[in-house]
C-alpha positions in Angstrom: 288.3 0.6 165.7 286.6 -2.1 163.4 282.7 -2.2 163.1 281.3 -5.0 161.6 278.1 -5.2 158.9 277.0 -9.1 158.8 275.8 -8.1 155.4 278.9 -6.6 154.0 296.5 43.7 157.9 296.1 47.4 157.6 298.7 48.1 154.8 297.3 48.2 152.1 294.5 50.5 151.0 293.0 49.0 147.5 290.1 51.5 145.2 287.1 50.3 143.5 288.0 49.9 140.1 286.1 49.1 136.9 288.4 46.4 134.3 288.9 47.4 130.8 289.9 45.0 129.1 292.0 45.9 125.9 291.4 43.7 123.3 288.6 45.3 121.0 286.5 41.6 120.7 286.5 40.5 124.0 283.9 42.5 126.5 283.6 42.0 130.6 284.2 38.5 131.5 284.8 37.3 135.1 288.2 36.3 135.9 290.1 33.3 136.9 289.4 32.4 140.8 287.6 30.8 143.8 284.6 30.6 143.9 284.1 31.2 148.6 280.1 32.5 147.4 279.5 33.1 143.6 275.2 32.3 142.3 275.9 32.7 139.2 279.0 30.5 138.8 277.6 28.1 140.8 275.0 25.8 139.5 272.3 26.8 142.4 269.5 27.2 140.8 267.1 30.3 143.2 267.6 29.0 146.7 266.5 31.6 149.1 268.7 30.2 152.1 272.1 29.1 152.8 273.2 27.3 155.0 275.4 24.0 156.3 273.8 21.6 153.8 275.3 24.4 151.2 279.3 24.4 149.5 280.8 26.2 151.4 278.7 25.7 154.5 276.9 29.1 155.9 275.9 30.1 159.4 274.9 32.5 161.0 275.4 33.9 165.5 274.7 36.7 167.5 275.5 37.1 170.7 273.2 40.3 172.9 271.2 42.4 172.2 272.4 41.2 168.8 270.2 40.4 166.3 270.2 38.4 162.3 267.1 38.0 160.4 268.1 33.6 158.9 265.2 31.7 157.2 265.8 28.8 160.6 268.5 29.3 163.6 271.3 29.6 162.2 270.4 29.7 158.0 271.4 33.0 155.2 268.4 34.1 153.3 269.0 34.4 149.8 267.4 36.8 148.1 268.0 36.2 144.1 266.7 39.0 142.3 270.0 41.3 143.8 272.9 40.6 141.3 273.2 37.7 139.9 272.0 35.9 143.2 273.7 37.3 147.0 273.3 37.2 150.8 270.7 39.1 153.2 272.4 40.3 156.1 269.8 42.6 158.1 271.3 43.2 161.5 270.9 45.6 164.4 274.4 45.1 167.1 272.5 47.3 170.4 276.2 48.6 172.5 277.8 45.4 173.6 276.5 42.5 171.5 278.0 41.4 168.3 276.7 38.9 165.6 278.4 36.9 163.0 278.6 34.9 159.8 281.4 31.8 159.1 281.8 30.1 156.5 283.6 27.5 155.5 284.7 26.8 151.9 285.0 22.7 151.1 282.9 22.1 154.0 285.1 22.3 157.1 288.2 20.4 155.4 290.6 23.3 154.9 291.2 24.9 151.0 294.2 26.1 149.5 293.8 30.1 149.3 297.4 30.0 147.4 296.0 28.3 144.4 296.0 30.6 141.7 299.3 32.7 142.9 301.3 33.7 145.3 300.3 37.0 146.3 296.1 37.0 146.1 293.2 38.5 147.2 289.9 38.2 149.2 287.4 39.9 146.6 283.3 41.1 147.9 280.8 42.9 146.0 277.9 44.4 148.4 276.2 47.7 148.5 273.9 48.5 152.0 270.0 49.6 151.4 271.2 52.4 153.4 274.4 54.5 154.2 276.1 53.0 157.1 279.1 54.5 157.3 279.2 53.4 161.2 278.1 49.8 160.5 282.2 48.6 160.6 283.0 44.5 159.4 285.5 42.0 160.3 286.6 39.1 158.0 288.3 36.3 160.0 290.1 33.9 158.8 291.5 30.8 160.3 292.7 28.0 159.7 293.1 24.1 160.5 296.6 21.9 160.9 296.3 19.6 162.6 297.7 17.2 160.2 300.5 18.1 160.6 300.6 17.4 164.7 299.6 13.6 163.6 302.4 13.8 161.8 304.0 14.4 165.2 301.9 11.9 166.8 302.9 9.4 164.7 306.6 10.4 165.0 306.3 10.3 168.6 306.0 14.1 169.4 303.5 15.4 170.5 302.1 18.2 170.0 303.1 22.2 169.0 301.0 23.3 167.0 297.2 25.1 167.0 295.3 26.2 164.5 296.0 30.2 163.4 293.7 33.3 162.5 294.0 36.6 162.0 291.2 39.4 161.8 291.1 43.3 159.2 287.9 45.2 158.7 286.8 46.3 155.8 287.2 49.9 156.2 291.0 50.2 156.0 290.4 48.5 152.4 286.1 50.7 151.6 286.6 54.2 152.9 282.9 54.5 152.5 279.9 52.2 152.5 277.5 52.5 149.1 273.9 51.2 147.9 275.6 50.7 144.4 277.5 48.1 144.2 281.2 47.9 145.1 283.7 45.3 145.0 286.5 44.7 148.3 289.7 43.8 147.4 291.5 42.3 150.5 295.6 41.2 149.7 295.5 37.6 151.8 299.0 38.9 152.7 297.9 41.2 154.7 296.7 38.8 156.8 299.5 37.3 157.6 301.4 40.7 158.3 299.2 40.2 160.9 299.4 36.7 162.5 302.8 35.5 160.5 302.2 31.8 161.4 299.4 31.9 159.6 298.4 28.8 157.1 297.2 30.6 153.9 297.1 26.5 152.3 295.0 24.9 154.6 292.0 27.0 155.5 288.9 26.0 156.6 286.7 29.3 157.5 285.7 32.3 156.7 284.1 34.9 159.4 282.4 38.5 158.8 281.2 40.3 161.8 280.1 43.1 163.4 281.4 43.6 167.4 282.0 46.3 169.6 285.1 46.6 168.0 284.8 47.5 165.0 282.6 50.7 164.8 279.4 52.6 166.2 276.6 50.3 167.5 273.2 50.6 165.9 270.3 49.4 167.0 267.8 50.0 164.4 267.8 47.3 161.3 271.1 47.5 158.6 270.3 44.9 155.3 273.9 44.2 153.7 273.8 41.7 150.7 277.0 40.2 149.6 276.7 38.4 145.9 280.5 37.3 145.8 283.5 36.4 147.9 286.0 35.2 146.2 289.6 34.3 145.7 290.8 36.4 142.6 294.8 36.3 141.1 295.0 40.3 140.5 292.3 42.8 140.8 292.7 43.2 136.9 293.5 39.8 136.2 291.7 39.3 131.8 290.1 36.6 131.8 293.1 34.2 130.5 291.6 30.8 129.5 289.0 30.9 126.5 290.6 28.4 125.5 290.8 25.4 126.3 293.3 21.6 125.9 294.2 18.7 127.4 297.2 19.6 129.8 298.1 15.7 129.4 298.5 16.5 125.3 297.8 14.6 122.8 299.1 11.5 121.0 300.5 12.0 117.2 297.6 9.1 115.3 294.9 10.5 118.5 291.7 13.4 117.8 292.9 16.1 118.6 290.3 19.3 120.0 290.6 22.5 121.4 287.3 24.5 122.6 286.5 27.9 123.1 284.8 28.8 126.0 283.0 31.9 127.2 279.6 33.7 128.9 277.6 34.8 126.8 278.2 38.9 125.5 281.7 38.5 126.5 282.9 38.8 122.7 281.3 41.5 120.6 282.0 37.9 118.2 283.7 34.8 117.9 286.3 33.6 116.2 286.8 32.6 112.5 290.2 30.6 112.9 293.1 29.4 115.1 296.2 28.9 115.2 298.7 25.9 116.2 302.4 27.1 116.9 305.8 25.7 118.4 306.4 26.6 121.8 309.9 26.8 121.4 310.6 28.8 118.1 306.6 31.2 117.9 306.4 29.3 114.2 303.3 28.9 112.4 302.6 25.1 111.9 298.9 24.4 111.6 295.7 27.1 111.4 292.2 25.6 111.6 289.5 27.8 109.7 287.2 25.9 110.3 284.4 25.2 113.8 283.4 21.5 114.1 280.3 22.7 117.3 278.9 25.8 118.3 276.2 26.3 120.9 274.9 29.2 121.7 274.3 28.1 125.5 275.8 24.8 126.7 272.9 23.2 129.1 275.0 23.0 132.9 277.6 26.4 132.1 275.6 28.0 130.4 278.7 29.4 128.3 279.2 29.4 124.4 281.7 27.3 124.0 283.5 25.7 120.0 285.7 23.1 119.3 288.9 23.3 116.9 290.3 20.5 115.0 293.5 19.9 114.5 293.2 16.1 114.0 295.7 16.5 110.9 298.7 17.9 112.8 300.9 14.7 114.0 303.9 15.1 113.7 305.5 15.6 117.9 307.0 18.9 119.2 305.6 20.8 121.8 302.9 23.5 120.9 300.2 26.4 122.5 296.9 27.9 120.4 296.1 31.3 120.2 293.2 33.1 118.7 294.5 36.3 117.2 290.9 37.8 117.1 290.5 37.6 120.7 294.2 37.8 122.4 293.6 34.7 123.4 297.1 31.7 123.7 296.6 28.3 125.8 298.6 26.5 128.1 301.9 25.0 125.9 301.1 21.4 125.9 303.4 18.2 123.6 302.2 16.4 121.0 304.3 12.8 121.3 303.2 8.9 121.2 304.2 8.2 125.6 302.4 11.6 126.9 300.2 9.9 128.3 303.1 7.6 130.6 304.0 9.8 133.3 300.5 10.2 134.1 299.0 6.4 133.8 302.9 5.8 136.2 301.3 8.6 138.9 297.8 6.8 139.4 299.3 3.5 140.1 301.6 4.8 142.7 299.2 6.9 144.8 297.9 3.1 145.8 301.8 3.3 147.4 301.4 6.3 148.9 297.7 5.4 149.5 299.4 2.3 152.3 298.0 2.1 155.8 300.4 1.3 158.7 303.6 1.9 156.3 306.0 4.2 156.4 307.2 5.7 153.1 311.1 6.1 152.7 313.4 6.8 149.7 314.2 5.9 146.9 311.0 4.3 146.5 308.8 8.0 148.2 310.1 9.6 145.1 310.8 12.6 147.0 307.6 12.3 149.3 308.6 11.0 152.4 305.8 10.5 155.4 306.0 7.9 158.8 303.7 5.4 159.0 300.6 5.6 159.8 299.0 3.3 162.5 300.9 0.6 162.2 298.9 -1.1 165.6 297.2 -1.9 163.6 297.7 -5.1 164.2 296.2 -4.8 167.2 292.5 -3.1 166.4 290.0 -3.0 169.1 286.8 -3.8 168.4 283.6 -2.2 168.7 281.9 -4.3 170.5 281.8 -6.6 173.9 281.2 -10.5 173.2 280.1 -10.1 177.5 278.2 -6.9 176.5 274.1 -7.6 175.4 274.2 -4.5 174.2 277.4 -5.3 171.8 277.2 -8.4 171.3 278.7 -10.2 167.6 280.0 -13.1 168.0 282.4 -13.4 165.0 284.4 -16.5 166.1 282.9 -18.5 168.4 286.0 -20.3 169.6 287.3 -17.2 171.1 284.4 -15.4 172.8 286.7 -13.0 175.0 288.4 -11.6 171.7 288.7 -7.7 171.5 291.1 -6.3 168.9 291.9 -8.0 165.5 295.4 -7.7 162.7 294.0 -5.3 160.8 296.8 -3.2 159.6 297.3 -2.5 156.1 295.2 -1.5 152.5 294.7 2.0 151.6 293.2 5.1 152.9 290.3 6.7 152.4 290.8 9.2 149.5 289.2 12.2 151.8 290.7 11.6 155.0 292.6 8.8 156.9 290.0 6.3 157.7 290.4 2.8 155.3 286.0 1.5 154.0 286.3 -1.7 152.6 283.7 -0.4 150.0 286.3 1.8 149.1 288.8 -0.6 148.9 287.1 -2.5 146.8 286.7 -0.7 143.7 290.4 -0.1 144.1 290.8 -3.2 143.2 289.2 -3.6 140.7 290.1 -0.8 138.6 294.1 -2.1 138.8 292.3 -5.8 138.0 290.3 -3.8 134.6 294.1 -2.5 134.4 296.2 -4.9 134.6 293.9 -6.8 132.0 293.9 -4.2 129.5 297.4 -2.4 129.9 299.9 -5.1 131.8 302.1 -4.7 128.7 302.6 -0.6 129.6 304.4 -1.9 132.7 307.0 -4.7 133.5 309.0 -5.5 136.8 310.7 -2.0 138.7 308.3 0.0 136.4 306.2 2.1 139.8 309.1 1.6 142.2 307.8 -0.3 145.4 309.6 -1.7 148.2 308.5 -5.5 146.0 309.4 -4.5 143.1 312.1 -7.2 141.8 313.4 -8.4 138.1 310.7 -10.6 136.9 307.0 -9.7 138.4 304.7 -7.7 137.3 304.5 -4.4 139.3 301.3 -4.3 139.1 301.2 -8.0 141.0 302.1 -7.0 144.9 300.1 -3.2 144.7 297.1 -5.4 144.2 298.4 -8.0 146.8 298.3 -5.4 149.4 294.9 -4.7 148.4 293.6 -8.2 148.2 295.2 -8.8 151.4 293.4 -6.0 153.5 290.6 -7.3 152.3 290.7 -11.5 153.5 292.3 -9.5 157.0 288.5 -8.3 157.6 287.1 -11.1 156.2 285.4 -13.7 158.8 284.9 -17.1 159.0 281.5 -16.8 158.5 281.6 -15.1 155.7 280.5 -11.9 156.6 282.8 -8.9 156.6 283.7 -5.5 159.0 283.6 -2.9 156.2 285.2 0.0 158.2 288.4 1.1 160.3 289.0 4.5 161.4 289.9 6.4 164.5 288.5 5.7 167.8 289.5 8.5 170.4 294.0 9.2 169.5 294.3 8.9 166.5 297.5 7.4 167.8 296.7 5.0 170.7 294.5 2.7 168.6 291.5 2.9 165.8 
């Protein structure tokens, strides 16, 4: 639809453990992981409540005679004096009643829980104010596979996918709840054991609750604090990423900096040097004994930050950086004159993959084909009617009965499949700037587009796709239709 705008698993038990860091210079620092709730790492300030406007979105609800002490109708209280800041679950659950809290990791968009490996765990850090052995909790994961049905619809097929859920119980992973802080580790594979159709790469919601099937009822108030909800690659996962480098690599003659960053107290002493080694032979090729900058506490993250400089290393090759004093090693990187070329080409080819109304086919898909989406935008309907006073907008006086328009083309919005003129303008402006400054970096056929030929710079058809669509969105009086979106069925019309 066009909108006008005149002005523009139950099988594995895990014991609670205390991580031991082996390298003598390193104290405790929490390892890499995907934080669903962790105020210490969210730069969220000092909230007293967590709800629909926060990430993750969070709301609590009850059924029957259960109670949940909330900030308002559904938000969950936060107590910043508990741990590093904790959610507060104060509840009762009499017989045949239940309560639950639903978290949506990315405001309800699906999130890949396998981003840190194929065998991750869901970690909960929690404690009770009183012994509550009879207050068992369930954990439910839900996926969101709507995109699979959309692709089927684009190919003229019916929906066959439905969102899947899987439920596990905390008592299978925590034998004895305590008034002290405890870490619960639940393998995500256990959820798949419960329901092998669950897609861990597209999780849209986590639900924590207590119901009739989870344990004995309780009529007296119980309080539980949750300090962390996190997806981690393993239990004993020493933080491996104190050394940060440019993953793209470095040009031979460019400035080459590394960053060493860590939480306060994570090191008993700061490193005094770093080494650059050949990633194939481990041969030492450069030693840096001077850190050019150090800050005791970064104003955004609170981390301690050091900068190292190895600009003098100009020999092309594959390398890694190590700090023996803290037992840390970087990922591999390259030094070469064309180190940014692949990233530059990939960024430009995004505009091909984002084309609406076009099937992405080989050989241009380069391994990522998809069906055409919104080919019927050649007859996209309006959200107004010249014959209805409350929807009247006479954009074409010569054709008062028109109800559709050809707006096929354009680029999808970065987050979903609708299209905005303002976002397309930004992308087009960026392409024009790139063409103006870097057109010599590209030539005919470099981007492998359907329009590529032997004489025209590939940036020209890349930009023309966006310009042609904007012309379709413009009216003769200078006004512009600014958005195209799915009205009811994404197959029938927009």
